C-alpha positions, 0 to 999 in steps of 0.5 A: 650756680645751677639754673634751677637754683637761680630760678628758686632764688628769683622766685624767693626774692623777686616781687610776686608775679601777677599771673595766677600760674606764676603766683602758684609757682612763687608760692611753691618755691617759697614753701620748698625753701622754707621747709628746707630751712626749717628741716636744717634748723631742727636737725641742728637743734636736736643734735646739739640738744643730744650732745649737750645732754650726753656731755652733762652726763659724761665727764670726758677726759679726752676727745675720741681719737679719729683715724687719720688717713694717709694716701700713698702713691696717688695717680691721676687718670686722663679725666684728672680724677684722683685715684688712691692706690693704697690707703693706710690708717694710723691709730692716732691714740697709740701713734703706731701705724698699722694697715687695716681695712678702710672705713666702710662708710656704707656699712656704717650707714646701713647699720644705722638705718637698720636700727632706725638711728639716722637723724630724723627731725620729725621723729618726735612727732610719732611719740614713743610706743605705749603699753607693755607685755608682762613677763613671768619668771621662767618665760623665754625672751630669746631662743632659736624658736624666737617665739617673741619675734625679736629682730636681731642685727649686728652692731659693730665698731664701724658706726664709730669709724672702726673696721671690725665685722661680725655676722649672726646666723641663727643663734651663732654669732661670729666675727673678727675684731680689729682694735685699731680705730675701734675694738668691739663687735656686738649684736642687738635687737631692734626696739622691742615694741611693746616693751617687756614688763619684767617687774615680776622677775629678778633678772635674766639667765643667759645660756651660751656656748663657745666664746673661747673664755673671753669676757662679754657684756650683756646689755639691756635698755629701758628707753627707746633713745638710741644712744640712751643709757645702756645697762651692762653686765659683764660675764666670762665664758670661761668657768672653773667647772665647764659642762661637758657640752661646753654650755655656760649658764649666766645669771644676771640680776637686774640689781647688778647691771651697771648704767653706762653711756659709751662705756662710761659709768653713770651715777644715780640711775635706776633701771626701770624693770617695767620697760625692757626695750632692747637686748644686746651682747657685746665683745669689746677690748674695753671694760668701763671708764677706759679700763681694758677688758682682761679677758679679751683677744683681738681677731676671730671669735664665735659665740652661740647664744642658745637662750635668754630667759627671765628668772 
């Protein structure tokens, strides 16, 4: 056991010293140990509460399949450290082995940190932002000028062990989707604070260019819960009468958005149009409830989101 750990344990279990300096050290060590224990208990409690709530809303038919890692040709250096020469991942659900990039744990953590989604046992102390900004029909939610100052970022399947990756440059979103171990890519705004009050509006109108005829999802949220209910609306980038410049306009009424949790439909929910907290666009191999997206192709994609307006 490290020397510092021994001293900490001694400070916690031995009788209190008589010296004033020693009493102060004893008190500091006790406080540090107590704080660590309380933090761990809060983390476990919050995670269990969140998992229980999700399980109560979603009837899982099977557990999510995690990628299995096989290490071949393992060699040892003089320092006796294990160094894998090649990593091969298998798709546990499909049974066929296909090589793909290893899971980028650092990118997953960076994504969660960008959206302030890392576990924080003291987050509840700050409370949710109050107030909202009223939005009238015809007002712009997002465009290249970004008059509302929305902060966008990528949200790919790396957060669940996948290897897909996308990039957002201005209003153009490009990427590469790898279905093994995942199968989706997305862009999402950080939490909109204060929220947007859309009660005077009927829905959102999205103008996009490109997409190669694939089916995307427009997702909105009415909660600051990171993994809360996602209101989803599917739209195709292939139309019977495409415009000459390749632009497609999509009207998404609020009444047509589907409440979901991890792409599973949730019953008896109602969207709070007075509290729009996030906007998201996703390209996924899945539709809802495990059904496959009929207009999806793995590999490279490109979509330009020219504007999102209220109507």
